[in-house]
C-alpha positions as CSV (number, residue, x, y, z in Angstrom):
1,X,-46.8,-18.9,51.5
2,X,-44.8,-18.0,48.8
3,X,-43.4,-20.3,45.9
4,X,-39.8,-19.6,45.1
5,X,-38.7,-22.7,43.5
6,X,-37.6,-22.9,39.7
7,X,-39.6,-23.7,37.0
8,X,-39.1,-27.1,35.4
9,X,-37.8,-30.7,36.6
10,X,-36.2,-30.7,39.4
11,X,-33.3,-32.9,37.9
12,X,-32.7,-30.5,35.1
13,X,-32.4,-27.5,37.9
14,X,-32.8,-23.8,36.5
15,X,-31.4,-22.2,33.5
16,X,-27.8,-22.0,34.0
17,X,-25.6,-18.9,32.3
18,X,-22.7,-20.8,31.0
19,X,-20.8,-17.6,29.4
20,X,-20.6,-16.4,33.3
21,X,-19.4,-20.1,34.2
22,X,-16.5,-19.8,31.2
23,X,-15.6,-16.2,32.5
24,X,-15.6,-17.3,35.7
25,X,-13.2,-20.3,35.0
26,X,-11.2,-18.1,32.8
27,X,-10.3,-15.8,35.8
28,X,-9.7,-18.3,38.5
29,X,-7.2,-20.1,35.9
30,X,-5.6,-16.8,35.3
31,X,-5.1,-15.7,38.7
32,X,-4.1,-19.0,39.9
33,X,-1.3,-19.2,37.0
34,X,-0.1,-15.7,37.9
35,X,-0.1,-16.1,41.8
36,X,1.6,-19.6,41.4
37,X,4.6,-17.6,39.1
38,X,5.2,-15.0,41.6
39,X,5.6,-17.6,44.4
40,X,7.8,-19.4,42.5
41,X,9.8,-16.3,41.4
42,X,9.8,-15.3,45.2
43,X,11.0,-18.2,46.4
44,X,13.9,-18.5,43.8
45,X,14.5,-14.9,44.7
46,X,14.8,-15.6,48.5
47,X,16.9,-18.8,47.8
48,X,19.5,-16.7,45.7
49,X,19.5,-13.7,48.4
50,X,20.1,-16.0,51.5
51,X,22.3,-18.5,50.1
52,X,24.8,-16.4,48.2
53,X,26.9,-13.1,49.0
54,X,24.3,-11.1,46.4
55,X,22.6,-9.3,48.8
56,X,19.0,-7.8,49.0
57,X,18.9,-5.7,45.5
58,X,20.1,-8.3,43.5
59,X,17.8,-10.7,44.9
60,X,14.8,-8.0,44.5
61,X,15.8,-7.2,40.5
62,X,16.0,-11.2,40.3
63,X,12.4,-11.4,41.5
64,X,11.2,-8.6,39.0
65,X,13.2,-10.3,36.2
66,X,11.6,-13.4,36.8
67,X,8.1,-12.0,37.0
68,X,8.7,-10.2,33.7
69,X,10.0,-13.2,32.1
70,X,7.1,-15.3,33.6
71,X,4.5,-13.1,32.2
72,X,5.8,-12.8,29.2
73,X,6.3,-16.6,28.7
74,X,2.7,-17.2,30.1
75,X,1.0,-15.0,27.6
């Protein structure tokens, strides 16, 4: 039978790649940040389009504007 257990004490586990953990965490945080920005901009633009007489195109341009300003602010 093959022995595929990591070397070392069980409590310490195998060696970890902490640089990869940092990259994954940074990617997760950045994706979360920009997804939340786009959801908030979409909700604001939808409210602007539905509850005013501005219409679809004004709401669309507001969405684009909010996304651009949000990306600039989050960097």
